[in-house]
C-alpha positions in Angstrom: -29.3 1.7 -16.1 -26.8 -1.0 -16.3 -25.5 0.3 -19.7 -25.5 4.0 -18.6 -23.0 3.0 -15.2 -20.8 1.3 -18.0 -20.7 4.5 -20.5 -19.8 6.6 -17.4 -17.2 4.0 -16.4 -15.6 3.5 -19.4 -15.9 7.4 -20.3 -14.3 8.4 -16.5 -11.5 5.6 -17.4 -10.8 7.2 -21.1 -10.8 10.8 -19.7 -7.9 10.0 -16.8 -5.5 8.2 -19.1 -3.0 11.1 -19.4 0.3 11.5 -17.8 1.8 9.6 -14.9 -2.4 8.1 -14.4 -2.0 6.2 -17.8 1.6 4.7 -17.0 0.9 3.7 -13.3 -2.5 2.3 -15.2 -0.7 0.6 -18.2 2.2 -0.7 -15.8 -0.2 -2.2 -13.3 -2.1 -3.9 -16.1 1.0 -5.4 -17.6 1.9 -6.6 -14.2 -1.4 -8.2 -13.5 -1.2 -10.0 -17.1 2.3 -11.3 -16.0 0.4 -12.8 -12.6 -2.5 -13.9 -14.5 -0.4 -15.9 -17.3 1.8 -17.3 -14.1 -1.7 -18.5 -12.6 -2.5 -20.5 -15.9 1.2 -21.8 -15.9 0.5 -23.0 -12.4 -2.4 -24.7 -13.6 -0.7 -26.7 -16.5 2.2 -27.4 -14.9 1.8 -27.8 -10.9 -1.9 -27.9 -10.3 -1.8 -28.8 -6.6 -0.6 -25.4 -6.1 -4.0 -23.5 -8.0 -6.0 -23.6 -4.6 -3.0 -21.0 -3.2 -2.6 -18.9 -6.3 -6.5 -18.1 -6.6 -6.4 -17.4 -3.0 -3.7 -14.8 -3.6 -6.3 -13.2 -6.2 -9.0 -13.3 -3.8 -6.5 -11.5 -1.2 -5.8 -8.9 -3.7 -9.8 -7.8 -4.5 -10.3 -8.0 -0.5 -7.4 -5.5 0.9 -6.2 -4.2 -2.5 -9.2 -1.6 -2.8 -9.3 -1.2 0.9 -5.4 -0.1 1.1 -5.5 2.2 -1.9 -8.1 4.6 -0.2 -11.6 3.1 -0.5 -11.3 1.7 -3.8 -12.7 3.2 -6.7 -14.8 6.1 -6.1 -15.3 7.6 -9.6 -18.9 6.6 -9.2 -20.3 7.3 -6.0 -23.6 6.0 -4.4 -24.4 9.6 -3.2 -24.5 10.6 -7.0 -27.6 8.5 -7.7 -29.4 8.5 -4.6 -32.0 10.3 -6.0 -32.6 8.3 -9.2 -36.0 6.6 -8.9 -35.0 3.1 -8.3 -34.8 0.1 -6.1 -31.6 -0.1 -3.7 -31.0 -3.7 -5.3 -31.5 -2.2 -9.2 -29.2 0.6 -8.5 -26.8 -1.6 -6.5 -27.0 -4.0 -10.1 -26.3 -1.0 -12.0 -23.4 -0.2 -9.7 -21.8 -3.7 -9.9 -22.2 -3.6 -13.5 -19.9 -0.2 -13.9 -17.2 -1.7 -11.5 -16.7 -4.4 -14.3 -16.0 -1.7 -16.8 -12.3 -1.5 -16.1 -9.0 -3.4 -16.6 -8.8 -5.3 -12.8 -11.7 -7.8 -13.6 -10.3 -8.3 -17.2 -6.9 -9.3 -15.9 -8.7 -11.3 -13.1 -10.5 -13.2 -15.9 -7.5 -13.9 -17.8 -6.0 -15.5 -14.5 -9.3 -17.3 -14.0 -9.2 -19.3 -17.2 -7.0 -21.2 -15.4 -9.8 -23.2 -14.0 -10.8 -24.5 -18.0 -7.1 -25.0 -18.2 -7.4 -27.6 -15.0 -10.5 -28.9 -16.0 -9.2 -30.1 -19.2 -7.6 -33.2 -17.1 -11.4 -34.0 -16.4 -12.5 -34.1 -19.7 -15.3 -31.9 -21.6 -17.1 -31.8 -18.8 -14.1 -30.2 -16.4 -13.9 -27.7 -19.2 -17.3 -26.5 -19.4 -17.6 -26.8 -15.3 -14.0 -24.6 -15.4 -15.5 -21.5 -17.9 -18.7 -21.3 -15.5 -16.9 -21.5 -12.7 -14.5 -18.6 -13.8 -17.3 -16.3 -14.9 -19.5 -16.8 -11.1 -15.9 -16.8 -9.4 -15.1 -13.4 -11.1 -18.1 -12.3 -10.3 -18.1 -13.0 -6.6 -14.5 -11.6 -6.2 -15.7 -8.3 -7.2 -19.2 -8.3 -5.3 -17.2 -9.6 -2.5 -14.9 -6.5 -2.6 -17.4 -4.0 -2.8 -19.0 -5.4 0.1 -15.8 -5.1 1.9 -15.3 -1.6 1.2 -18.8 -0.8 1.9 -18.7 -2.4 5.0 -15.5 0.1 5.9 -17.1 2.9 4.4 -20.4 2.5 6.6 -18.8 1.2 10.3 -15.6 3.5 10.4 -17.0 6.3 11.6 -15.2 6.7 15.1 -11.7 6.4 16.2 -12.0 2.9 17.5 -13.1 1.3 14.3 -11.0 3.3 11.8 -8.0 1.8 14.1 -9.4 -1.5 14.0 -9.7 -1.5 10.0 -6.1 -0.3 10.1 -4.9 -3.0 12.4 -6.9 -5.8 10.3 -5.1 -4.4 7.0 -2.0 -3.8 8.8 -1.9 -7.7 9.4 -3.3 -8.9 6.4 0.0 -7.1 4.9 2.3 -9.1 6.9 0.4 -11.9 6.7 1.3 -11.9 2.8 4.5 -11.3 3.8 5.4 -13.7 6.2 2.3 -16.0 6.0 4.1 -18.7 5.2 6.0 -19.2 8.5 3.3 -20.4 10.3 2.1 -22.9 7.6 5.6 -24.3 8.0 6.0 -24.2 11.4 2.7 -25.6 12.4 2.8 -28.0 9.4 6.3 -29.4 9.8 5.9 -33.2 9.9 2.6 -33.2 9.1 0.3 -33.4 6.1 -1.1 -30.1 5.0 -4.6 -31.5 4.1 -6.0 -29.4 6.4 -4.6 -26.2 4.7 -5.8 -27.7 1.2 -9.1 -28.1 2.2 -9.3 -24.4 3.8 -8.2 -23.1 0.3 -11.3 -24.8 -1.1 -13.6 -23.6 1.8 -12.7 -19.7 0.6 -14.4 -18.5 -2.3 -11.8 -18.9 -4.5 -11.7 -22.3 -4.0 -14.8 -23.1 -5.1 -14.2 -23.2 -8.7 -11.3 -25.8 -8.2 -13.8 -27.5 -6.0 -16.4 -27.9 -9.0 -14.2 -29.2 -11.3 -12.6 -31.4 -9.5 -16.3 -33.1 -8.8 -18.8 -35.3 -10.4 -21.2 -33.3 -12.4 -24.1 -33.7 -10.2 -22.0 -32.3 -7.0 -20.4 -29.5 -9.9 -23.9 -28.5 -10.5 -24.6 -27.9 -7.0 -21.4 -25.9 -6.1 -22.2 -23.7 -8.8 -25.9 -23.3 -8.2 -24.4 -22.3 -4.5 -22.1 -20.1 -5.4 -24.8 -18.2 -7.9 -26.9 -17.9 -4.8 -24.1 -16.3 -2.4 -23.4 -14.1 -5.3 -27.3 -12.8 -4.9 -27.1 -13.0 -1.2 -24.0 -10.6 -1.2 -25.7 -8.0 -4.0 -28.4 -8.0 -1.2 -26.3 -7.1 1.3 -24.4 -4.3 -0.6 -27.8 -2.7 -2.0 -28.7 -2.7 1.9 -24.9 -1.3 2.8 -25.2 1.4 -0.2 -28.4 2.7 1.2 -27.3 3.3 4.7 -24.3 4.7 3.4 -26.4 7.5 2.0 -28.4 8.0 4.7 -25.2 7.8 6.9 -23.6 10.7 4.6 -26.6 13.2 4.4 -26.7 12.7 8.3 -22.9 13.6 8.4 -20.1 12.3 10.7 -20.4 13.1 14.4 -17.4 15.3 15.4 -15.3 14.3 18.9 -13.8 17.3 20.4 -10.8 15.3 22.1 -8.1 18.1 23.6 -4.5 16.5 23.1 -2.1 18.5 24.6 1.1 19.4 22.5 4.7 19.3 23.7 5.4 22.8 25.7 7.1 25.1 23.3 6.9 28.8 22.5 6.3 30.6 19.4 3.9 30.1 16.6 5.1 26.5 16.3 2.7 25.5 19.7 -0.4 26.0 17.5 0.9 23.8 14.3 1.9 20.9 16.6 -1.4 21.4 18.2 -3.5 21.4 15.1 -1.4 18.4 14.0 -1.9 16.5 17.2 -5.6 16.9 17.3 -5.5 15.7 13.1 -3.5 12.6 14.0 -6.1 11.9 17.0 -9.3 13.1 15.0 -8.6 12.2 11.4 -10.2 8.8 10.1 -7.6 8.4 7.4 -4.5 9.4 9.3 -5.7 7.1 12.6 -6.0 4.1 10.0 -2.9 4.5 8.4 -1.1 4.9 11.7 -2.9 1.6 12.8 -1.7 -0.1 9.7 2.0 1.2 10.3 2.1 -0.3 13.7 0.2 -3.5 13.3 2.4 -4.6 10.2 5.4 -3.6 12.1 4.3 -5.9 14.7 2.8 -8.6 13.1 5.3 -9.1 10.5 8.3 -10.1 12.9 6.3 -12.1 15.1 5.2 -14.3 12.2 8.8 -15.3 11.9 8.8 -16.3 15.9 6.6 -19.4 15.1 10.0 -20.8 13.1 12.0 -19.5 16.6 13.6 -17.0 14.5 13.7 -13.7 16.7 16.4 -12.1 14.6 13.5 -9.4 13.2 12.0 -8.9 16.5 14.4 -6.2 17.4 13.8 -4.2 14.4 9.8 -3.7 15.1 10.4 0.0 16.1 12.3 0.6 12.8 9.9 -0.7 10.9 6.8 1.0 12.2 9.0 4.3 11.9 9.6 3.6 8.4 6.1 2.3 7.5 4.5 5.7 9.3 6.5 7.9 7.1 5.1 6.0 4.0 1.8 6.6 5.0 2.2 10.0 6.4 4.3 11.2 2.7 1.5 13.1 1.7 0.2 15.0 4.5 -0.3 18.4 2.6 -2.5 16.7 0.0 -4.7 15.1 3.0 -5.6 18.7 4.4 -6.8 19.7 1.3 -7.2 23.5 0.1 -6.5 24.1 4.1 -2.5 25.4 3.1 -4.2 28.8 2.3 -4.2 29.2 6.3 -0.8 29.1 6.2 0.0 31.2 3.0 -2.1 34.2 4.2 -0.1 34.3 7.5 3.5 36.3 6.4 6.3 34.0 7.3 4.4 31.2 8.9 5.8 28.9 6.3 8.7 27.8 8.6 6.5 27.3 11.6 4.1 25.0 9.7 6.9 22.9 8.6 8.8 22.9 12.0 5.7 22.0 14.1 4.5 19.3 11.4 7.7 17.2 12.2 7.7 17.7 15.8 4.1 16.5 15.8 5.0 13.4 13.8 7.6 12.8 15.8 5.5 13.5 19.0 2.9 10.7 17.2 5.3 8.1 15.9 8.5 8.6 18.0 7.7 7.1 21.6 5.9 3.8 20.5 8.5 3.4 18.2 11.2 3.7 21.0 9.0 1.3 23.1 8.6 -1.3 20.4 12.4 -1.3 19.5 13.4 -1.5 23.5 10.9 -4.0 24.2 11.4 -6.3 21.0 15.6 -6.1 21.8 14.9 -7.0 25.1 12.4 -9.9 24.4 14.3 -11.2 22.0 17.5 -12.1 23.5 19.7 -10.7 20.3 22.4 -8.9 22.4 23.9 -8.2 19.2 21.5 -5.9 18.2 21.5 -3.4 20.5 24.1 -1.3 18.6 21.9 -1.4 15.5 18.7 -0.9 17.2 20.1 2.2 19.2 21.9 3.6 16.4 19.6 3.4 13.7 16.5 4.3 15.3 17.3 8.0 15.6 18.5 7.9 12.6 15.5 6.5 10.6 12.7 8.7 12.6 15.1 11.9 11.8 15.1 10.9 8.3 11.5 10.4 8.2 10.7 13.5 9.7 12.8 15.4 7.4 11.5 13.4 4.1 7.8 13.5 5.0 7.7 17.3 4.7 10.5 17.7 2.1 8.6 14.7 -0.3 5.0 16.6 1.0 5.7 20.0 -0.8 7.4 18.4 -3.8 5.8 15.8 -4.7 2.2 16.8 -3.5 -0.8 14.5 -4.6 -3.9 16.9 -4.6 -6.7 15.1 -2.6 -10.4 16.3 -1.3 -10.8 18.5 1.5 -11.8 15.9 4.7 -15.0 17.7 4.7 -16.1 16.8 1.4 -14.9 13.1 1.2 -18.4 12.0 1.0 -19.8 8.8 2.2 -16.7 6.9 2.9 -14.5 8.6 5.1 -11.0 6.4 4.6 -11.3 7.7 0.6 -8.9 11.0 0.4 -9.9 11.4 -3.3 -6.6 11.6 -4.4 -4.7 9.3 -7.4 -4.1 6.1 -6.0 -1.4 5.5 -8.2 0.6 8.4 -7.4 0.5 8.1 -3.6 1.6 4.3 -3.6 4.3 5.7 -5.7 5.3 8.3 -2.8 4.8 5.1 -0.4 7.4 3.2 -2.2 9.6 6.3 -2.3 9.5 6.6 1.3 10.1 2.9 1.9 13.3 3.3 -0.1 14.6 7.2 1.0 14.1 6.8 4.6 16.3 3.9 5.1 19.0 5.4 3.0 19.0 8.2 5.4 20.4 5.5 7.9 23.3 4.4 5.8 25.8 6.1 7.7 25.0 5.0 11.4 25.0 1.6 9.5 28.2 2.0 8.1 29.5 3.9 11.7 28.1 0.4 13.2 30.1 -2.2 11.0 33.3 -0.3 11.3 32.7 0.2 15.5 29.5 -1.0 16.5 28.7 1.6 19.4 30.2 4.6 17.2 26.8 4.3 15.5 25.1 5.6 18.5 26.2 9.1 17.9 26.5 9.0 14.1 22.8 7.8 14.2 22.1 10.9 16.7 24.0 13.1 14.6 22.3 12.2 10.9 19.0 11.9 12.6 19.1 15.7 13.8 20.8 17.0 10.4 18.2 15.3 8.5 15.4 16.9 10.3 16.9 20.3 10.2 18.5 20.1 6.5 15.6 18.3 4.8 13.2 20.3 6.9 15.0 23.8 6.0 14.6 22.6 2.3 11.1 21.9 2.7 9.6 25.3 4.2 12.3 27.2 1.6 10.4 25.2 -1.0 6.9 25.9 0.8 7.5 29.4 0.2 8.8 30.1 -3.0 5.9 27.8 -4.3 3.1 27.8 -2.0 0.8 29.6 -4.0 1.4 26.7 -6.9 0.6 24.2 -4.5 -2.3 25.8 -3.4 -3.7 25.8 -7.2 -2.4 22.2 -7.5 -4.8 21.2 -4.8 -7.5 23.3 -5.6 -7.7 22.8 -9.5 -5.4 19.5 -10.1 -2.1 19.3 -11.9 -1.7 21.9 -15.2 -0.9 20.5 -18.4 2.4 19.5 -19.2 4.6 22.1 -21.4 5.5 20.6 -24.6 8.8 18.8 -25.0 11.7 21.0 -24.7 9.8 23.9 -23.6 10.5 22.9 -19.7 12.4 20.4 -17.4 11.0 17.1 -18.8 9.1 14.7 -15.8 8.1 11.0 -15.9 4.9 12.0 -17.6 6.8 13.6 -20.7 8.2 10.6 -21.5 7.5 8.2 -24.4 4.8 5.5 -23.4 7.7 2.7 -23.5 10.0 5.1 -21.4 7.4 5.5 -18.9 6.6 1.9 -18.6 10.1 1.1 -18.2 10.7 3.8 -15.5 7.9 3.4 -13.7 8.5 -0.6 -13.7 12.1 0.2 -12.3 11.0 2.1 -9.3 8.3 -0.6 -8.6 10.9 -3.7 -8.7 14.5 -2.2 -7.6 14.1 -2.0 -4.1 13.8 -5.9 -4.4 17.2 -7.0 -5.6 18.9 -3.8 -3.8 17.2 -4.7 -0.2 15.9 -7.6 0.6 18.2 -9.5 -1.8 21.3 -7.4 -1.8 21.8 -5.5 1.5 19.9 -7.6 3.7 21.8 -10.7 2.9 25.3 -8.7 3.1 24.1 -7.8 6.5 23.2 -11.5 7.7 26.5 -12.3 5.9 28.4 -9.6 7.7 27.2 -10.9 11.0 27.4 -14.3 10.5 24.0 -15.2 10.8 23.5 -18.7 9.1 19.5 -19.0 8.6 19.1 -18.0 4.9 15.6 -17.2 5.3 14.2 -16.0 2.0 17.3 -14.5 0.3 18.8 -16.3 -3.0 22.3 -15.6 -2.4 22.2 -17.1 1.2 20.7 -20.6 -0.6 23.8 -20.7 -3.1 27.1 -22.6 -2.8 29.5 -20.1 -0.5 31.6 -19.0 -3.8 28.7 -18.2 -5.2 26.8 -16.1 -2.4 28.9 -12.9 -2.5 29.2 -12.6 -6.1 25.2 -12.9 -6.3 24.9 -10.1 -3.4 27.0 -7.6 -5.5 25.0 -8.1 -8.6 21.6 -8.0 -7.0 22.9 -4.4 -5.4 24.5 -3.6 -9.0 21.0 -4.4 -10.5 18.9 -2.3 -8.1 21.2 0.7 -7.9 21.2 0.5 -12.0 17.3 -0.2 -12.0 17.0 3.3 -10.3 19.9 5.2 -11.6 18.0 4.5 -14.9 14.6 5.7 -13.7 16.0 8.7 -12.4 18.7 9.7 -15.1 16.3 8.7 -18.1 13.9 11.6 -17.5 17.1 13.7 -17.4 18.7 12.7 -20.3 15.8 13.1 -22.5 15.0 16.4 -21.2 18.5 17.5 -22.7 18.0 16.6 -26.3 16.3 19.2 -28.4 
């Protein structure tokens, strides 16, 4: 049975290797291999850092599948519910299928750092490292499956969906600023407690086995194998309960949020959208991720007595919420036909969605901004917050509908999502690309307000209000015109998936039409360009202008004074060049015969 699952998984992977999905997969594998080789280098040059490096792989397996919509659902347990096999055997077969993919292979390359590290302890250390690498790989995959199964089984209400989002958002924030409390609480003391904690984690058991004498190493490896068997039993039980729960269905709660009073057909759209934001478990989880990340990320820096990010909590929440809302038409499935069958309803639908999003995200974002600025005591931040917040909210409300109709990623209808209510069935790579696009595009809409604040601090407030209102109106107008002209095509896309791309030279070239090397380069540029442009370019530029002396993680501010501005300029130019290459390369090749 296991070999059948493996063949099915490989067949699904083989048939999905086309277009943007293939580009995303190849780019992800290349990036993963770079990280894996980096882990091996750490084992050779800085062996003391091997436990935290392996802990990073554990975090990826724990939270990565959840953040991309419930993990890989190509082989759903519901498909095999009628097979005459015990739950444990069925779970073991599904686990074997889970290994038929690039992620376990890349992870195993990273885990080869264990025998490399074991070379320091002789042949027995290498043997223990190889055994630990295999067992650790199985442990990571099973732990990931158990976490996804737990979420799929227990996230059946608004409260549990919000709790899952809270955990995911906090974990994301810890991945970004988790170093701050470690430095704060470990200042002046040794960090042996942290090293011991890293060895207690499943990713650290292999390191502990390599470092121990052979009887202790055998005991550690045997205990690790017993944990794998226990987790497999737990996963089998969870899969059985998931199938039964999916057959019974998910209870629908009938809350009745009242929309903002208005006239015309937009009132019905706002009411429908507010009910969706209140009832849809996917939307609830995504909003919870956005706001929990916005809260935890700045507060982690407070442990270092740095309050500089606290005033911008609401701005971070608005940008993150926009990123998670960029595929709103795709998550609704084929329900678009209701709008298309109503004459002249496209404009009303777009405007209603914009207003509903502002009602769902705007009030908490404003509250977080005002409270964060007041609590932080950073008086200089008031013009920035009051000027940038309306610009960001307006830009987000305009971009989410425009991106949703121009870059729609088809997903499963909400009532057909199967046993995992957090899985939308959409292409994870494409949805992740939309998130990154929004994380770049939404702050860009606030650049006029930022420029006005730099010239005259309080002049940014009217500029921010004007640019926000203009973004809502102008981008919304473009969105509803696109919906009017291409609505049937969007509905066909959601129902049947993307059509085959035209031959080169017969139409506009998109990323999937590019040669493989250019596709990989374009994808990498889109994924990486934000790093030099924003965190290492624009952010330190703002710090220099405001006179903030805390270098934080900005490379330029750690350099001598004479090199700071040239480094900032280089980082901004590098980011812009990468974005320019990613945008212009398809256009240039499409103009060639």
